[in-house]
TIVEX-984807 format. One record per atom (N, C-alpha, C): residue in three letters; x, y, z. Coordinates in steps of 0.2 Angstrom, whole numbers, padded with zeros to 4 digits, always signed. Example, Ala and Ser with C-alpha at 12.3 -4.5 7.8 and 13.67 -1.06 7.14 Angstrom:
2
ala+0066-0028+0039;ala+0062-0022+0039;ala+0066-0016+0039;ser+0064-0011+0035;ser+0068-0005+0036;ser+0064+0000+0039;
//
This chain:
167
unk+0585+0500+0448;unk+0580+0495+0450;unk+0578+0497+0457;unk+0572+0497+0459;unk+0569+0498+0466;unk+0570+0492+0470;unk+0573+0493+0476;unk+0573+0487+0480;unk+0567+0486+0484;unk+0565+0480+0486;unk+0559+0478+0490;unk+0560+0481+0497;unk+0555+0482+0500;unk+0555+0483+0508;unk+0558+0478+0511;unk+0562+0479+0516;unk+0565+0474+0520;unk+0562+0475+0527;unk+0559+0470+0529;unk+0555+0470+0536;unk+0560+0466+0541;unk+0561+0469+0547;unk+0566+0466+0551;unk+0565+0468+0558;unk+0568+0464+0563;unk+0568+0467+0570;unk+0574+0471+0570;unk+0574+0477+0572;unk+0579+0482+0572;unk+0585+0481+0576;unk+0591+0483+0574;unk+0597+0482+0578;unk+0597+0488+0583;unk+0602+0488+0587;unk+0603+0494+0592;unk+0605+0500+0588;unk+0610+0499+0583;unk+0612+0504+0579;unk+0607+0507+0575;unk+0602+0503+0572;unk+0596+0506+0568;unk+0592+0510+0573;unk+0591+0507+0579;unk+0587+0511+0584;unk+0589+0518+0585;unk+0596+0518+0586;unk+0599+0525+0588;unk+0598+0529+0582;unk+0599+0527+0576;unk+0599+0531+0570;unk+0591+0534+0569;unk+0586+0529+0570;unk+0579+0532+0570;unk+0578+0536+0575;unk+0579+0535+0581;unk+0578+0539+0587;unk+0581+0546+0586;unk+0587+0546+0584;unk+0591+0553+0583;unk+0587+0557+0577;unk+0585+0554+0572;unk+0581+0557+0567;unk+0574+0560+0570;unk+0571+0556+0574;unk+0565+0558+0577;unk+0566+0564+0581;unk+0571+0564+0585;unk+0573+0570+0590;unk+0575+0576+0586;unk+0578+0575+0581;unk+0580+0581+0576;unk+0574+0584+0573;unk+0569+0580+0571;unk+0563+0583+0568;unk+0558+0586+0573;unk+0559+0584+0579;unk+0554+0587+0584;unk+0555+0594+0586;unk+0550+0598+0587;unk+0550+0605+0588;unk+0549+0606+0595;unk+0542+0605+0597;unk+0540+0607+0603;unk+0541+0601+0609;unk+0541+0595+0607;unk+0542+0590+0612;unk+0549+0586+0612;unk+0554+0590+0610;unk+0561+0587+0610;unk+0563+0583+0617;unk+0561+0586+0622;unk+0562+0583+0629;unk+0559+0576+0630;unk+0553+0576+0627;unk+0549+0569+0628;unk+0553+0564+0623;unk+0554+0566+0617;unk+0558+0562+0613;unk+0564+0559+0615;unk+0568+0563+0619;unk+0575+0561+0621;unk+0573+0556+0627;unk+0568+0557+0631;unk+0567+0552+0636;unk+0564+0546+0633;unk+0560+0546+0628;unk+0557+0540+0625;unk+0563+0536+0622;unk+0568+0540+0619;unk+0573+0536+0616;unk+0577+0532+0621;unk+0579+0535+0627;unk+0582+0532+0632;unk+0578+0526+0634;unk+0572+0527+0636;unk+0568+0521+0638;unk+0567+0516+0633;unk+0566+0518+0627;unk+0566+0513+0621;unk+0572+0508+0621;unk+0578+0511+0621;unk+0584+0507+0621;unk+0585+0503+0627;unk+0583+0506+0633;unk+0584+0502+0639;unk+0579+0496+0639;unk+0573+0497+0637;unk+0568+0491+0636;unk+0570+0486+0631;unk+0573+0488+0626;unk+0575+0484+0620;unk+0581+0479+0623;unk+0586+0483+0627;unk+0591+0479+0629;unk+0589+0474+0635;unk+0584+0475+0638;unk+0581+0471+0643;unk+0577+0465+0641;unk+0575+0466+0634;unk+0571+0461+0631;unk+0563+0462+0632;unk+0562+0468+0634;unk+0555+0470+0636;unk+0551+0472+0630;unk+0554+0474+0624;unk+0551+0476+0618;unk+0555+0473+0612;unk+0551+0473+0606;unk+0554+0471+0600;unk+0552+0476+0595;unk+0557+0480+0593;unk+0556+0485+0588;unk+0556+0482+0581;unk+0551+0484+0577;unk+0551+0481+0570;unk+0552+0487+0565;unk+0556+0487+0560;unk+0557+0492+0555;unk+0556+0490+0548;unk+0554+0494+0544;unk+0553+0493+0537;unk+0559+0497+0534;unk+0563+0494+0530;unk+0569+0498+0527;unk+0568+0497+0519;unk+0569+0503+0516;unk+0568+0504+0509;unk+0574+0508+0506;unk+0578+0504+0502;unk+0584+0507+0499;unk+0589+0510+0505;unk+0589+0506+0510;unk+0594+0508+0515;unk+0591+0513+0521;unk+0585+0516+0519;unk+0582+0521+0524;unk+0576+0517+0528;unk+0576+0519+0534;unk+0570+0516+0539;unk+0564+0521+0537;unk+0559+0518+0534;unk+0553+0522+0532;unk+0547+0521+0536;unk+0547+0515+0540;unk+0541+0514+0544;unk+0543+0509+0550;unk+0539+0510+0555;unk+0541+0506+0561;unk+0535+0504+0566;unk+0536+0500+0570;unk+0531+0498+0575;unk+0535+0494+0581;unk+0532+0495+0587;unk+0536+0492+0592;unk+0531+0487+0596;unk+0533+0481+0598;unk+0529+0476+0602;unk+0532+0476+0609;unk+0527+0478+0613;unk+0529+0478+0620;unk+0527+0472+0624;unk+0532+0468+0626;unk+0530+0461+0628;unk+0531+0460+0636;unk+0532+0465+0640;unk+0532+0465+0647;unk+0528+0471+0650;unk+0523+0469+0654;unk+0519+0474+0657;unk+0522+0480+0661;unk+0528+0479+0663;unk+0531+0484+0666;unk+0532+0490+0662;unk+0532+0490+0655;unk+0534+0495+0651;unk+0528+0498+0648;unk+0522+0496+0650;unk+0516+0498+0647;unk+0511+0502+0652;unk+0509+0508+0651;unk+0505+0511+0655;unk+0498+0508+0655;unk+0495+0507+0661;unk+0488+0504+0661;unk+0488+0497+0659;unk+0494+0493+0660;unk+0495+0487+0657;unk+0490+0481+0658;unk+0486+0481+0664;unk+0481+0476+0665;unk+0476+0475+0659;unk+0476+0469+0657;unk+0472+0467+0651;unk+0475+0469+0644;unk+0481+0472+0644;unk+0485+0474+0638;unk+0491+0470+0636;unk+0494+0467+0642;unk+0500+0463+0641;unk+0500+0457+0646;unk+0502+0451+0643;unk+0503+0445+0647;unk+0507+0440+0643;unk+0507+0434+0645;unk+0511+0429+0642;unk+0509+0428+0635;unk+0503+0429+0633;unk+0500+0428+0627;unk+0497+0434+0623;unk+0498+0440+0626;unk+0495+0446+0624;unk+0501+0451+0623;unk+0502+0454+0617;unk+0507+0459+0616;unk+0504+0466+0615;unk+0507+0471+0617;unk+0504+0478+0616;unk+0509+0481+0611;unk+0505+0484+0606;unk+0509+0487+0600;unk+0508+0494+0600;unk+0514+0498+0599;unk+0514+0505+0599;unk+0519+0508+0594;unk+0519+0514+0593;unk+0524+0518+0589;unk+0523+0516+0582;unk+0517+0516+0579;unk+0516+0515+0572;unk+0518+0521+0569;unk+0523+0521+0565;unk+0525+0527+0561;unk+0528+0525+0554;unk+0526+0530+0550;unk+0528+0529+0543;unk+0530+0536+0540;unk+0536+0537+0537;unk+0538+0544+0535;unk+0532+0546+0530;unk+0530+0552+0530;unk+0524+0554+0526;unk+0524+0553+0519;unk+0530+0554+0516;unk+0530+0552+0508;unk+0529+0545+0506;unk+0530+0540+0511;unk+0529+0533+0510;unk+0522+0531+0513;unk+0518+0535+0516;unk+0511+0533+0518;unk+0506+0532+0512;unk+0502+0527+0514;unk+0497+0525+0509;unk+0499+0521+0503;unk+0505+0518+0504;unk+0508+0514+0498;unk+0509+0507+0500;unk+0506+0505+0505;unk+0507+0498+0507;unk+0513+0496+0511;unk+0518+0500+0512;unk+0524+0498+0516;unk+0522+0496+0523;unk+0518+0500+0527;unk+0517+0498+0534;unk+0513+0492+0534;unk+0509+0491+0529;unk+0505+0484+0529;unk+0509+0478+0529;unk+0515+0479+0525;unk+0520+0473+0524;unk+0523+0473+0531;unk+0525+0478+0534;unk+0529+0478+0540;unk+0524+0475+0546;unk+0518+0477+0546;unk+0513+0474+0551;unk+0512+0467+0550;unk+0511+0464+0544;unk+0511+0457+0543;unk+0517+0453+0545;unk+0523+0456+0544;unk+0529+0453+0546;unk+0529+0453+0554;unk+0527+0458+0557;unk+0527+0459+0564;unk+0522+0454+0567;unk+0516+0453+0565;unk+0511+0449+0567;unk+0513+0442+0566;unk+0516+0440+0561;unk+0518+0433+0560;unk+0524+0431+0565;unk+0529+0436+0566;unk+0534+0435+0571;unk+0531+0434+0578;unk+0526+0438+0579;unk+0523+0438+0586;unk+0520+0431+0587;unk+0516+0429+0582;unk+0513+0422+0582;unk+0518+0417+0583;unk+0524+0417+0580;unk+0529+0412+0581;unk+0532+0412+0588;unk+0531+0418+0591;unk+0534+0419+0598;unk+0529+0417+0603;unk+0523+0414+0601;unk+0518+0412+0605;unk+0512+0417+0607;unk+0512+0423+0604;unk+0507+0427+0606;unk+0500+0426+0602;unk+0495+0427+0605;unk+0488+0425+0602;unk+0484+0431+0601;unk+0486+0437+0605;unk+0482+0443+0605;unk+0486+0449+0605;unk+0484+0454+0601;unk+0488+0460+0601;unk+0483+0466+0603;unk+0486+0471+0607;unk+0482+0476+0609;unk+0486+0483+0607;unk+0482+0488+0607;unk+0485+0495+0606;unk+0480+0500+0609;unk+0483+0506+0609;unk+0479+0512+0612;unk+0479+0518+0607;unk+0474+0521+0607;unk+0473+0527+0603;unk+0469+0532+0606;unk+0470+0539+0605;unk+0467+0544+0608;unk+0460+0544+0605;unk+0454+0545+0609;unk+0447+0545+0606;unk+0446+0549+0600;unk+0449+0555+0600;unk+0447+0560+0594;unk+0452+0559+0588;unk+0456+0554+0588;unk+0461+0553+0583;unk+0457+0548+0578;unk+0453+0551+0574;unk+0449+0548+0569;unk+0453+0544+0564;unk+0458+0547+0561;unk+0463+0544+0556;unk+0466+0537+0558;unk+0469+0537+0564;unk+0472+0531+0567;unk+0467+0526+0569;unk+0461+0528+0572;unk+0456+0524+0573;unk+0453+0520+0567;unk+0453+0523+0562;unk+0451+0520+0555;unk+0456+0515+0553;unk+0462+0517+0554;unk+0468+0512+0552;unk+0468+0506+0556;unk+0467+0507+0563;unk+0467+0502+0567;unk+0461+0497+0566;unk+0455+0500+0565;unk+0450+0496+0563;unk+0451+0492+0557;unk+0454+0495+0552;unk+0456+0491+0546;unk+0460+0485+0547;unk+0465+0486+0552;unk+0469+0481+0554;unk+0466+0476+0559;unk+0460+0477+0561;unk+0456+0472+0565;unk+0456+0473+0572;unk+0458+0479+0574;unk+0458+0480+0581;unk+0451+0483+0583;unk+0446+0479+0584;unk+0439+0481+0585;unk+0436+0479+0592;unk+0440+0475+0596;unk+0438+0473+0602;unk+0440+0478+0607;unk+0435+0482+0610;unk+0436+0487+0615;unk+0438+0484+0621;unk+0443+0486+0624;unk+0445+0484+0631;unk+0443+0488+0637;unk+0446+0495+0636;unk+0445+0499+0642;unk+0447+0506+0639;unk+0446+0511+0644;unk+0449+0518+0643;unk+0453+0519+0648;unk+0458+0524+0648;unk+0462+0526+0653;unk+0466+0533+0651;unk+0470+0535+0656;unk+0474+0540+0655;unk+0482+0538+0654;unk+0485+0541+0650;unk+0493+0540+0649;unk+0496+0547+0650;unk+0502+0546+0652;unk+0506+0552+0654;unk+0513+0552+0650;unk+0514+0558+0647;unk+0521+0559+0643;unk+0526+0561+0649;unk+0532+0560+0647;unk+0538+0562+0652;unk+0537+0569+0655;unk+0535+0574+0651;unk+0534+0581+0653;unk+0528+0582+0657;unk+0524+0576+0658;unk+0518+0577+0663;unk+0511+0578+0659;unk+0512+0579+0652;unk+0506+0579+0648;unk+0501+0573+0649;unk+0495+0574+0650;unk+0490+0569+0651;unk+0486+0568+0645;unk+0485+0562+0642;unk+0481+0561+0637;unk+0476+0555+0638;unk+0470+0556+0635;unk+0465+0550+0636;unk+0466+0545+0631;unk+0465+0539+0632;unk+0467+0533+0628;unk+0462+0528+0628;unk+0460+0525+0622;unk+0455+0520+0622;unk+0459+0514+0619;unk+0458+0508+0622;unk+0462+0502+0621;unk+0458+0497+0617;unk+0461+0494+0612;unk+0458+0489+0608;unk+0462+0483+0607;unk+0459+0477+0605;unk+0462+0471+0604;unk+0460+0468+0598;unk+0464+0463+0596;unk+0463+0458+0590;unk+0466+0452+0591;unk+0463+0446+0589;unk+0466+0440+0589;unk+0471+0439+0584;unk+0477+0436+0585;unk+0482+0436+0580;unk+0484+0428+0579;
//
């Protein structure tokens, strides 16, 4: 019997497992992933982020993170405040993409954030990333906020467009 997807706020142990897997899979950006893991766990411990995981048959198959403190978001003006949450790290293992699992996790996350008092969600996407822009539009992120630059730990600079939706 196939178990249903379990949607939950991740534990520290689950976060370590997922990050170690992402680091092991990375080829060219391993240093960035190591830094992102450290920051992610620090931010979680300080209550600055809420990591959401979708777990199927004991495996973490999808994830997203809600950033609820402006100190942990680049270009945070207009993206994070007491009623606005910044969403990031939308990831689904490739073999589970397109099967509705992330949609279930997304609905769980939005409902939890509403219950926490948030009324608006924002996110960022690279201008040329057509696939993710289509996905985000599908989820209702159609209100353009601004454009900016973000920086990876290794200094890589990327252009980002920011969008919002009412939740």
